[in-house]
C-alpha positions, 0 to 999 in steps of 0.5 A: 420682445423675442421668444421660442417654443420654451421661453421668451424675453419681455421688453424689460429684459426679463426671461421666462420659461414655459412649464406645465405650471405656467411661465416661470421667471428664469432671470434678467438679461440687460447685456445684449439683445433678447435673442442673445438672452434666450441663446444663453439660457438655452445653452444652460438647458443643453448643459443640463441635458448633457449632465443628465445624459451622463448621469443616466449612463453612469447609473446604467453602465458603472457601479455608481452607488445608489447613494451617490446617484441620488445625490447627483439626481437631487443636485440636477433636480435643484438646478431644474427646479430653480428655472435657470434654463430655457427648454423642456424642463418638464421633460428633464424632470420626467427623465430625473424621475425615471432615473430615480426609479432606475436607481431604486431598481438597481438598489433592489437588484444589488440588495438581492445580489448581495443577499444571494452572495451572502447566502452563497457565502454562508453555504460555502462557509458551512461546507468548509466548516463541515469538511474541516470538522470531518478532516479533524478526525482524519489520520492522513496527517499530510493530506489532511493538513494540506487540505485544511490550509487550502480551506483557509485560503478559500475562506479568506477569498469569500465575502464576510457574513453578518458579524454574528454568523461569520464569527460562529462559523469561524469559531467552528472552523478554527476549532476543527483546525485546532483539534486536528493540530492537537491530534497530529501533534500527539500522534507525532509525539507518540511516534517520536517516543516509539522511534526513540524506543526503537533506537535504543532496542536497535542499538542493543541488536547492533551491539550483539551483531558486532560482537558476533561478527568474529565468531567461527561457530558458523551454524549457531551464529548464522541462526542467531543472526537470523533471529536478530534480523527478525527482532530488528523488523519487529522493533519498528523504525527509529528516527531516519538518521539513526535508522540509517546509521544503525542499519549500516552497522548492523548489516556491516557486522553481518557482512563480516561474519558471512563473508568469513563463513563463505570463505571457509565454506568455499575452501571446505567445499573444494576439499570435500569435492576432492574427497568425493573424487577419491571415494568414488574411486574406492566405491568403484574398486569395491564394486569390482569385488562382486560377485563374491567368488572368494569370500576370504579375499573379498572380505580382506579387500573390502576391509582395506578399502573401508579403512582408506574410505574412513581416512578420507573425510567428508564429502558434499552433503548432497552427494553423500547418500549416493556414494555411501549407498554404493559402498553399503551395497557391496558390504551387504553383498559380502555379508550375504555371501558370509551368511550363505557360507555359514549355512552351508558349513554349519553341521548342526544346521545340516543335521537339523535340515536332514532330520526335518527332511526325513520326517517330512518324507515319512509323513508324505509316504504315510499319507500316500499309503492312506490315500491309496487305501481310501480310494481302494475302499471306495471312500473318495471323500476321505481320499480327497481330504487326505490328498489335500493334506498330502499336497501341503506336506509335499510342499514343505518337503520340497522346501526342506530339500532345497534347504538341504541342498545349500549344505552341499546335499 
């Protein structure tokens, strides 16, 4: 008979293993020595040890499911319970029990992790729904549309929830996207309609602009072009291709008109500049008539200068006030000389001036006599009052005498 700490072989070749519940028959060995029998069943035990060790490692280091782990544990436990190996089978049972506890713990951990993941997914999807519902009211069509597409990609990357919760959230999410799409579609349909109206209105503006391009009625036509530009801006934009084509025609018509006007104005400005030179020469000639010494000759010379002036034509607008002012100054000086000559040679005016001077002289002489009498009588108050009146009459007399002098004395 042969034995070791965990088993023995009796004289009949029966192999036993020692357990906490006593010896259990492992099997019968007739092919060789008892030592060989024990060695064989000890190797089977070592095989179980290796398998249990590998399973322990898989449970703790891989994502082996709890279901698959329990199937493997039950399979090993069956092998241990069948007592077909010699070794510390109770220790193997203890390891399998611990492994069951580990699997259960991992099952709970995974359950908790799954629940946490579900909560996080729910929170994330609720946030996506809330943002989508907010974007549904946006008018930032491009940015909001791009963001909604990004939210869909984010949604696809999140774990599914339970069917009811996932369907409810997806319904809200999808409804928000649909609402935005409908609003965007309606907006751009209205925009297309507005742009079509703008195209029709701008075609009319272009037609008028092109009809005006050959006009030579420079002022009114330029003003009308300014009005057409204001109307163009107020109409709004047409579709891009139509807008570019119409704008090109509109600007082209304006360019034709304003280029023609510029050429005419440039020619006119050159002519007016020559006119200005001639008028400056005439103004200088007129100014040489001053001061007036021979009224008749000055009048005739100025008439001749003025006739030549009128024949010359227009000068540049900004130079007009100055050059015309010079001629007007000469004309006023001649008129003032004429008025002075008329006053000097008018007999009736001279007679009226002489009569007025005589009357004022008589009044002054009379007042002087009254002042002298009052002072001689010692009536200073009356004398002072009469003296004030006398001063006023003398001032009038001085003015009258100066006027009389203008008539040659």
